[in-house]
C-alpha positions in Angstrom: 88.5 117.6 99.0 91.0 115.2 97.5 94.7 116.1 97.5 96.6 114.9 94.5 100.4 114.8 94.1 101.4 114.9 90.5 103.0 116.7 87.6 102.2 117.9 84.1 102.7 115.2 81.5 102.9 112.4 84.1 100.6 109.6 85.2 98.8 111.9 87.5 97.1 113.6 84.5 94.9 110.5 84.0 93.7 110.8 87.7 93.1 114.6 87.2 91.0 113.7 84.1 89.0 111.2 86.1 88.4 113.7 88.9 87.3 116.4 86.3 84.8 114.1 84.7 83.5 113.0 88.2 83.2 116.7 89.1 85.2 116.1 92.3 87.2 119.0 93.7 90.9 118.4 94.3 94.0 120.3 95.5 97.0 119.7 93.3 100.5 119.5 94.8 102.8 119.8 91.8 105.8 117.6 92.3 107.8 116.6 89.1 109.9 114.1 91.0 112.4 113.7 88.1 113.6 117.3 88.7 115.5 116.5 91.8 115.5 115.8 95.5 113.6 119.0 96.4 110.6 117.7 94.3 110.9 114.2 95.7 110.9 115.6 99.2 107.3 116.9 98.6 106.1 113.4 98.0 108.2 111.5 100.5 105.8 112.2 103.5 102.9 110.5 101.7 104.8 108.0 99.6 108.2 106.6 100.7 108.8 105.5 97.1 108.8 109.2 96.2 106.7 108.5 93.1 103.6 110.1 91.7 100.6 110.1 91.5 99.5 110.0 95.1 95.9 110.6 96.1 95.1 111.6 99.7 91.4 111.4 100.7 89.5 113.8 102.9 90.0 111.3 105.7 93.7 111.2 105.2 93.9 107.8 103.5 96.8 107.5 101.1 96.5 105.8 97.7 99.3 105.2 95.3 99.5 103.4 91.9 97.5 105.1 89.1 95.5 102.0 88.2 94.5 101.4 91.8 93.6 105.1 92.3 91.4 105.1 89.2 89.6 101.8 90.2 88.9 103.2 93.7 87.6 106.5 92.4 85.1 104.7 90.1 83.8 102.8 93.2 83.5 106.0 95.2 81.7 107.9 92.5 79.6 105.4 90.6 77.2 108.1 89.4 79.9 109.2 86.9 79.6 105.8 85.2 83.3 105.6 84.3 83.5 101.8 84.8 81.4 98.8 83.7 79.2 97.2 86.4 80.6 94.4 88.5 79.8 90.9 87.2 79.5 91.9 83.6 81.8 90.6 80.8 82.8 94.2 80.1 83.9 94.5 83.7 86.2 91.5 83.2 87.8 93.0 80.2 88.0 96.4 82.0 89.9 94.8 84.9 92.2 92.9 82.5 93.3 96.0 80.6 93.4 98.3 83.6 96.0 95.8 85.0 97.8 95.3 81.7 98.7 99.0 81.2 100.6 99.5 84.5 102.1 96.1 84.4 103.2 95.9 80.7 103.5 99.5 79.6 103.7 102.0 82.5 106.5 99.9 84.1 108.7 100.6 81.1 109.0 104.2 82.0 110.8 103.5 85.3 113.5 102.0 83.2 113.4 104.7 80.5 113.5 107.7 82.9 116.9 106.7 84.3 118.3 103.8 82.2 121.6 103.9 84.2 119.7 102.3 87.0 120.1 99.1 85.1 123.1 99.5 82.8 125.4 102.0 84.5 126.9 105.0 82.8 127.7 103.6 79.3 125.9 105.8 76.9 125.6 103.1 74.2 124.1 100.7 76.8 121.6 103.4 77.9 120.6 104.1 74.3 120.1 100.4 73.8 117.7 100.4 76.7 115.8 103.3 75.4 115.5 101.7 71.9 114.4 98.3 73.2 111.9 99.7 75.7 110.3 101.9 73.0 109.9 98.8 70.9 108.4 96.8 73.8 105.9 99.6 74.5 104.8 99.7 70.9 104.5 95.9 70.9 102.3 95.9 73.9 100.0 98.5 72.4 99.8 96.3 69.3 98.9 93.3 71.3 96.2 95.2 73.2 94.8 96.6 70.0 94.7 93.1 68.4 92.4 91.9 71.2 89.9 94.7 71.3 87.0 95.6 69.0 86.2 99.1 70.1 82.9 101.0 69.7 82.8 104.7 70.5 85.2 103.8 73.2 87.5 100.8 74.0 84.9 98.6 75.6 81.9 99.7 73.6 79.9 103.0 73.8 80.5 103.7 77.4 83.4 106.0 78.3 85.5 104.5 81.1 88.7 105.4 83.0 90.4 102.8 80.8 89.9 105.2 77.8 91.5 108.0 79.9 94.4 105.8 80.8 95.2 104.8 77.2 94.7 108.4 75.9 97.3 109.7 78.4 99.8 106.8 78.2 99.8 106.8 74.4 101.1 110.4 74.5 104.3 109.1 76.0 107.2 107.7 74.0 107.1 106.3 71.4 104.2 108.8 71.2 101.0 109.0 69.2 102.5 108.6 65.7 103.8 105.2 66.5 100.7 104.3 68.5 98.5 105.1 65.5 100.7 102.8 63.4 100.7 99.8 65.7 97.1 100.3 67.1 95.1 101.8 64.2 91.8 100.5 65.6 92.3 102.5 68.8 93.2 105.7 67.1 89.6 107.1 66.8 89.0 106.2 70.5 91.9 108.2 71.8 91.2 111.1 69.5 87.6 111.1 70.9 88.9 111.3 74.4 91.3 114.1 73.4 88.3 116.0 72.1 86.0 115.6 75.2 84.8 119.2 75.9 85.0 118.6 79.7 88.8 118.0 79.4 89.9 120.7 77.0 91.2 123.0 79.8 92.9 120.1 81.5 94.7 119.0 78.4 95.9 122.5 77.7 97.2 123.1 81.2 98.6 119.6 82.0 99.4 117.7 78.8 99.3 119.7 75.6 100.4 118.1 72.4 
């Protein structure tokens, strides 16, 4: 059984969604690290960065970084068909956008969560960081949308962990209303992922609207 360190509304939810669709059992260690040292202490033994998500395999191997965890899981459970096959053009685009989300979008939340890390205690400066990062995130979604021509899902008619990644990350600030404005051609895809019957219980428990 996998052990997953995470928290409701966080990046761990996309890993939980993937495990649910893969029908893989996992034990959840709830650790909302932003709530203080007592929560970060839960994660420190498996990730010195004290960040979530962290996946621990049955053999004790530790994986961090949501994108890497998702890619590894698709390799371990190919029967779930949540990734395009290696060597295909869809695979190339899959890897491209699976890298883009953590590099261009997810990284903004490290800044947003504690803006004083970069600008000190000045409230005006902190608000400036929040405003500019929200605009940057919206811009990145817009750029991604402008380069995709979705079918039922982002890369065609096959559901992949990329769809899960976007469906979760687009719920974060600046939230879905802005996402739908800047990426209208992706709106039906994320709504389709929201509506997957296999994930209704997970969404209700871990990331309700």
